[in-house]
N, C-alpha and C positions, 0 to 999 in steps of 0.2 A: 853681272849682277854685281851690287854695292849695299855697305849698310851703313847708318849712321851710328860709327862708335868711334872706338878712340882713335883708330888710325888715320881718320881726318885730324888734321892740323885745327885748333881751340885757338881761338885771336880775342884779347882784352877789347873792346873795341869803348867802354869807358867805368872809369872805377865799379866795379860790382856787377858789370856787366862783360858776359865773355859769349861767342858763337863759334858754332862749326857752320860750313856750309857745303851743303853735299850738290853736284849740278850736273844734270842729264846727260848722258854724250853727246845730244844733239846739239847742245846749246842752248836749248830754246826754253829748257825748264831750272827752274831754282828753289830748291829749299835749305832755308838756314835753322839750325835749333839754337833758341837762346838760353843762356840762366842766366838770373837774376838774383842777387839779395835784395832783401828786404830794406829797404830805401832807398833804394837808386832810383833815381831821375832820369829816365831819358827825354829829354827835352822835345817838343813840342817841333816841328819840321815838316817837310814834303818834299816827295821826289816825283820825276815823271811817272814810275811803273807803278803798277795795280799789287795789288796784293789780297792773300788773305789769309787770314792767322787761326790758331787755334791756343789757347791756355790751359796747357794738361797741365799746370799745378801751379800754386800760389794764389793770388790776388794782388789787384789794386783800382787804382782811378786812373781811367784810359780817357782821354779827350780826344773827340774826332770831329772835324769843322770847329762846330761851335757847342756840341752835345760834352756832356761830360755822364759818365755810367762807372761806377760799380764792375768791377768781370772777376767772375770766380772761377775754378776748375772747371772745363767742360765748355765754358763760353769760347764764340768765335766772332771774326769782325772781316769786313770785306772794306778793302778802302780804295778809292778810286784814285788814279794817277792824278798828282797837284794838291790833292786835300790834307789840309796839316793835320796831323794829329801826334800826341806825346803820351806816354806812361810814367803813374810813380808807382811801383811798385809795395805793398805796404807787407809782401809776403815772400818768404824767397820762393822764385817762381821760374816755371820751364815753358817758354812760349815756341811753338814750330809756326815759321809762316814762309808762303812762295811767294816769287817776286814773278811777273812778264812786265817785259823784259827783263830776264838777269841781269842782276846789278853786276856791273862788272866792278864797283868801288867793293865791293864784297869779294872780290877774286883773292886768297893768299898766296 
């Protein structure tokens, strides 16, 4: 058993954005806990991985495909692989996302 705590290495992914990665022992599931400072922009991007996310706290402007939405604490999303998305965080925020397949580029 493992917990998402300080024993997992934290990595700065861009200024104002940090992440901790938790990968299942099978190697088939990955969860990532992000912390974002207000004003951080996660540029629009896409990848082949499907992802499901949940905004634990904070808020921002989320762009998914051609749709833009305000997201608040408790909101969630599902993003198919290959769909462009990005976020501008308007508050300090915590996000948890899962990826399938796991993102090898996130392994520390």
